[in-house]
VOPADO-47684 format. One record per atom (N, C-alpha, C): residue in one letter; residue number from 1; x, y, z. Coordinates in Angstrom, 1 decimal. Layout:
<r aa="A" i="NUM" u="X" v="Y" w="Z"/>
...
***
This chain:
<r aa="M" i="1" u="-14.0" v="101.9" w="155.9"/>
<r aa="M" i="1" u="-13.1" v="101.0" w="155.9"/>
<r aa="M" i="1" u="-11.7" v="101.4" w="155.1"/>
<r aa="K" i="2" u="-10.6" v="101.3" w="155.7"/>
<r aa="K" i="2" u="-9.5" v="101.4" w="155.5"/>
<r aa="K" i="2" u="-8.9" v="100.3" w="154.8"/>
<r aa="V" i="3" u="-8.3" v="100.7" w="153.7"/>
<r aa="V" i="3" u="-7.8" v="99.3" w="152.7"/>
<r aa="V" i="3" u="-6.1" v="100.1" w="153.0"/>
<r aa="T" i="4" u="-5.2" v="99.2" w="152.7"/>
<r aa="T" i="4" u="-3.5" v="99.5" w="152.8"/>
<r aa="T" i="4" u="-3.0" v="98.8" w="151.6"/>
<r aa="V" i="5" u="-2.3" v="99.4" w="150.8"/>
<r aa="V" i="5" u="-1.4" v="99.1" w="149.6"/>
<r aa="V" i="5" u="-0.4" v="99.1" w="150.0"/>
<r aa="T" i="6" u="-0.2" v="97.9" w="150.1"/>
<r aa="T" i="6" u="1.7" v="98.1" w="149.8"/>
<r aa="T" i="6" u="2.5" v="97.8" w="148.6"/>
<r aa="I" i="7" u="3.2" v="99.2" w="148.2"/>
<r aa="I" i="7" u="3.6" v="99.4" w="147.5"/>
<r aa="I" i="7" u="5.5" v="99.1" w="147.1"/>
<r aa="W" i="8" u="6.1" v="99.1" w="148.4"/>
<r aa="W" i="8" u="7.3" v="98.6" w="148.5"/>
<r aa="W" i="8" u="7.5" v="97.0" w="149.1"/>
<r aa="D" i="9" u="7.3" v="96.3" w="148.2"/>
<r aa="D" i="9" u="7.0" v="94.6" w="148.4"/>
<r aa="D" i="9" u="8.3" v="94.3" w="148.5"/>
<r aa="W" i="10" u="8.3" v="93.4" w="149.3"/>
<r aa="W" i="10" u="10.2" v="92.5" w="149.6"/>
<r aa="W" i="10" u="10.7" v="92.0" w="148.5"/>
<r aa="P" i="11" u="9.9" v="92.1" w="147.2"/>
<r aa="P" i="11" u="10.8" v="91.3" w="146.0"/>
<r aa="P" i="11" u="11.0" v="92.9" w="145.7"/>
<r aa="L" i="12" u="10.5" v="93.7" w="145.3"/>
<r aa="L" i="12" u="11.1" v="95.3" w="145.2"/>
<r aa="L" i="12" u="12.5" v="95.9" w="145.8"/>
<r aa="R" i="13" u="12.0" v="95.5" w="147.2"/>
<r aa="R" i="13" u="13.4" v="96.1" w="148.1"/>
<r aa="R" i="13" u="14.5" v="94.9" w="147.7"/>
<r aa="V" i="14" u="14.5" v="93.6" w="148.0"/>
<r aa="V" i="14" u="15.6" v="92.9" w="147.8"/>
<r aa="V" i="14" u="16.0" v="93.4" w="146.4"/>
<r aa="F" i="15" u="15.4" v="93.3" w="145.4"/>
<r aa="F" i="15" u="15.6" v="93.9" w="143.9"/>
<r aa="F" i="15" u="16.7" v="95.3" w="144.0"/>
<r aa="H" i="16" u="16.1" v="96.1" w="144.7"/>
<r aa="H" i="16" u="17.0" v="97.8" w="144.8"/>
<r aa="H" i="16" u="18.1" v="97.5" w="145.8"/>
<r aa="W" i="17" u="18.0" v="96.8" w="147.0"/>
<r aa="W" i="17" u="19.1" v="96.5" w="147.7"/>
<r aa="W" i="17" u="20.5" v="95.3" w="146.8"/>
<r aa="L" i="18" u="20.0" v="94.6" w="145.9"/>
<r aa="L" i="18" u="21.0" v="93.9" w="145.3"/>
<r aa="L" i="18" u="21.3" v="94.8" w="144.4"/>
<r aa="L" i="19" u="20.5" v="95.8" w="143.0"/>
<r aa="L" i="19" u="21.2" v="96.7" w="142.6"/>
<r aa="L" i="19" u="22.3" v="97.6" w="143.0"/>
<r aa="V" i="20" u="21.9" v="98.3" w="144.4"/>
<r aa="V" i="20" u="22.7" v="99.1" w="145.3"/>
<r aa="V" i="20" u="24.3" v="98.6" w="145.5"/>
<r aa="I" i="21" u="24.3" v="97.2" w="146.0"/>
<r aa="I" i="21" u="25.2" v="96.7" w="146.3"/>
<r aa="I" i="21" u="26.4" v="96.1" w="145.2"/>
<r aa="A" i="22" u="25.4" v="95.9" w="144.1"/>
<r aa="A" i="22" u="26.2" v="95.3" w="142.6"/>
<r aa="A" i="22" u="27.1" v="96.7" w="142.0"/>
<r aa="V" i="23" u="26.1" v="97.8" w="142.3"/>
<r aa="V" i="23" u="26.7" v="99.0" w="142.2"/>
<r aa="V" i="23" u="27.9" v="99.3" w="142.7"/>
<r aa="V" i="24" u="27.6" v="99.3" w="143.6"/>
<r aa="V" i="24" u="29.0" v="100.3" w="144.7"/>
<r aa="V" i="24" u="30.0" v="99.2" w="144.6"/>
<r aa="G" i="25" u="29.8" v="97.7" w="144.6"/>
<r aa="G" i="25" u="30.8" v="96.8" w="144.8"/>
<r aa="G" i="25" u="31.7" v="97.0" w="143.5"/>
<r aa="G" i="26" u="31.0" v="97.0" w="142.2"/>
<r aa="G" i="26" u="31.4" v="97.1" w="140.8"/>
<r aa="G" i="26" u="32.1" v="98.5" w="141.1"/>
<r aa="Y" i="27" u="32.0" v="99.3" w="141.6"/>
<r aa="Y" i="27" u="32.7" v="100.7" w="141.6"/>
<r aa="Y" i="27" u="34.4" v="100.5" w="142.1"/>
<r aa="V" i="28" u="34.0" v="99.8" w="143.5"/>
<r aa="V" i="28" u="35.1" v="99.8" w="144.2"/>
<r aa="V" i="28" u="36.1" v="98.4" w="143.5"/>
<r aa="T" i="29" u="35.5" v="97.8" w="143.0"/>
<r aa="T" i="29" u="36.0" v="96.7" w="142.5"/>
<r aa="T" i="29" u="36.8" v="97.1" w="141.3"/>
<r aa="G" i="30" u="36.4" v="98.2" w="140.5"/>
<r aa="G" i="30" u="36.6" v="98.7" w="139.6"/>
<r aa="G" i="30" u="38.1" v="100.0" w="139.6"/>
<r aa="K" i="31" u="38.1" v="100.2" w="140.9"/>
<r aa="K" i="31" u="38.9" v="101.6" w="141.3"/>
<r aa="K" i="31" u="40.0" v="100.7" w="141.8"/>
<r aa="L" i="32" u="40.0" v="99.2" w="142.4"/>
<r aa="L" i="32" u="41.2" v="98.7" w="143.3"/>
<r aa="L" i="32" u="41.8" v="98.2" w="142.2"/>
<r aa="G" i="33" u="41.0" v="97.4" w="141.0"/>
<r aa="G" i="33" u="41.6" v="96.6" w="139.8"/>
<r aa="G" i="33" u="42.4" v="95.8" w="140.5"/>
<r aa="G" i="34" u="43.5" v="95.2" w="139.4"/>
<r aa="G" i="34" u="44.3" v="93.9" w="140.2"/>
<r aa="G" i="34" u="43.4" v="92.7" w="140.0"/>
<r aa="H" i="35" u="43.5" v="92.1" w="141.7"/>
<r aa="H" i="35" u="42.6" v="90.4" w="141.1"/>
<r aa="H" i="35" u="41.8" v="90.3" w="141.1"/>
<r aa="L" i="36" u="41.0" v="91.7" w="141.9"/>
<r aa="L" i="36" u="39.1" v="92.2" w="141.8"/>
<r aa="L" i="36" u="38.5" v="92.4" w="140.6"/>
<r aa="T" i="37" u="39.6" v="92.3" w="139.5"/>
<r aa="T" i="37" u="39.0" v="92.9" w="138.1"/>
<r aa="T" i="37" u="37.8" v="91.3" w="138.0"/>
<r aa="D" i="38" u="37.8" v="90.3" w="138.2"/>
<r aa="D" i="38" u="37.0" v="88.9" w="138.1"/>
<r aa="D" i="38" u="35.7" v="89.2" w="138.7"/>
<r aa="W" i="39" u="35.9" v="89.7" w="140.0"/>
<r aa="W" i="39" u="34.5" v="90.3" w="140.8"/>
<r aa="W" i="39" u="34.2" v="91.6" w="139.9"/>
<r aa="H" i="40" u="34.7" v="92.4" w="139.3"/>
<r aa="H" i="40" u="34.3" v="93.4" w="138.7"/>
<r aa="H" i="40" u="33.3" v="92.8" w="137.3"/>
<r aa="G" i="41" u="34.1" v="91.7" w="137.0"/>
<r aa="G" i="41" u="32.9" v="91.8" w="135.7"/>
<r aa="G" i="41" u="31.7" v="90.6" w="136.0"/>
<r aa="R" i="42" u="31.5" v="90.2" w="137.3"/>
<r aa="R" i="42" u="30.7" v="89.2" w="137.8"/>
<r aa="R" i="42" u="29.9" v="89.8" w="138.3"/>
<r aa="L" i="43" u="30.3" v="91.4" w="138.9"/>
<r aa="L" i="43" u="29.1" v="92.3" w="139.3"/>
<r aa="L" i="43" u="28.5" v="92.6" w="138.6"/>
<r aa="G" i="44" u="29.1" v="92.9" w="137.5"/>
<r aa="G" i="44" u="28.6" v="94.2" w="136.2"/>
<r aa="G" i="44" u="27.4" v="92.9" w="135.3"/>
<r aa="S" i="45" u="28.0" v="91.5" w="135.6"/>
<r aa="S" i="45" u="26.8" v="90.6" w="135.3"/>
<r aa="S" i="45" u="25.7" v="90.3" w="135.6"/>
<r aa="L" i="46" u="26.2" v="90.4" w="137.2"/>
<r aa="L" i="46" u="24.6" v="90.7" w="137.7"/>
<r aa="L" i="46" u="24.0" v="92.0" w="137.5"/>
<r aa="V" i="47" u="24.3" v="93.0" w="137.4"/>
<r aa="V" i="47" u="23.5" v="94.2" w="137.7"/>
<r aa="V" i="47" u="22.8" v="94.2" w="135.7"/>
<r aa="L" i="48" u="23.6" v="93.6" w="134.8"/>
<r aa="L" i="48" u="22.9" v="92.8" w="133.8"/>
<r aa="L" i="48" u="21.6" v="92.4" w="133.8"/>
<r aa="G" i="49" u="21.8" v="91.1" w="134.8"/>
<r aa="G" i="49" u="20.9" v="90.2" w="134.8"/>
<r aa="G" i="49" u="19.8" v="90.9" w="135.8"/>
<r aa="L" i="50" u="19.7" v="91.7" w="136.3"/>
<r aa="L" i="50" u="19.0" v="91.9" w="137.3"/>
<r aa="L" i="50" u="18.1" v="93.4" w="136.5"/>
***
């Protein structure tokens, strides 16, 4: 009898992809600056929340 164990379930995948998007977005908005600093702060809060 073969038992399959799911290691990378969907909540973990969602967490990882949200973290990737937030970090990349934070880097981009930090480099561009200007009116995007509000988004930079929001993405930092998202990373902290995750």
